[in-house]
N, C-alpha and C positions, 0 to 999 in steps of 0.2 A: 406372221400370218394373222390376218384379222378373222373375226368371228364368222363373217359370211363365207370366207374361203374355207374355214374349218367346217362349217355346216355342209358345204358342197362336198368336201373331202370325206366326211363321215357318211354322207348319203351315198356317195359313189362306192365307198367301202362296203356298205350294206348291200347295194345292188350286186356288186361283184361276188360277195359271199353267197348271196342267194343263188346266183347263176351257178357257182361252183357246187353248192349244196344240192341243187337239182340234178347235177350231173353225177352225183355219187351212185355207187351200185345200189340196185334195188334188192337189198337183203336186210336182215335185222340190224346189223351194225351200221350199214349205210343209212337206213331209215332213222335210226336213233341219232346219229351225228347230224343228219340233214335237219331234223327238228331243232336240235340244240344250236347248231351254227346259225340257222335262220333267226332263231329267237334272240341270241346274244348280239349278233352283228347288227340287226335292225334296232335293237335297244341302244346301241352306241349312238346312232344318229338321232333317235327320238329323245334320248335323255340329254344329249348335248344341246339340242334345240330347247329343251326345258330349262337347262342351266342358263342359257342365254336370256331367258325371260324371268329368271329368279327375282323374287321381290327383295332379297337381302343378300349380303355377302355370305352369311351363314348358309342360306339356301343354295347359293351358287356352289359353295364348297361341298355341300352335301350331295348335290346332283353330280358334281364332278367325280365324287367317290364312286357313285354308281357307274358312271361312264368308264372309269378306270377298271373297275371290276369286270364289266361286260367286254371291254376291249381285250383285257387279259384273257378272259374266258374264250373269246374268239380265237386268240393266238393259240390257246391250248388245243382247241378242236382242230385248227389247221395243222398244228404240229402232229396231232394224233392221226390225222388223215395220212400224213407223210409216213409216220412210224408204222402204220398198218398197211402201207402201200396200196391204199384204196384208189389213189390217183398218182399220176406222174409228179414227182417232186417239182419239176419245172413249171407245172401248172399251178401249184399251191404256194410255192416259195414267195412269189411277189406279194401275195395277200398276207402271208405270214409276216413278212418284213413290214408291210404297211401297218399291220396290227401292232407290231413292236414300236414302230415310229409314233403311231397315234397314242399308245400307252405312255411313251416318254413325254410327248407334248402335254398330255393331260396331267401327268404327275407334276411336271414343271409348272403348269398353270395353277394347279392346286396349291403348290408350295408358295408361289407368288401371292396368290389370294390370301393365304394364311398369314404371310409376312406383312401384308398391307392392311391387315385387319384392324 
């Protein structure tokens, strides 16, 4: 997967998470998770774009660390939505799986970048 495809994939992930977050119940827990999920999922896309323009390998690796953290946090909130039964699992599970896949991709990319340092 090339960087442009991954840029599109992370942006699509962010859009899908925002839509899901906006559909959460309008209560204190739903409101809290909404803000958190929107913040971390959009950060995945924004920080991956920043990584792609990094001025050095060290900066690239550092930005990828942020992307990994934010993708994993997105997975946490999606799992939490399922655990709390705030939405049907069938609506959340595909995004949760995408978060796990993206995390794996970025971890592998970071390892490769470190090896090639």
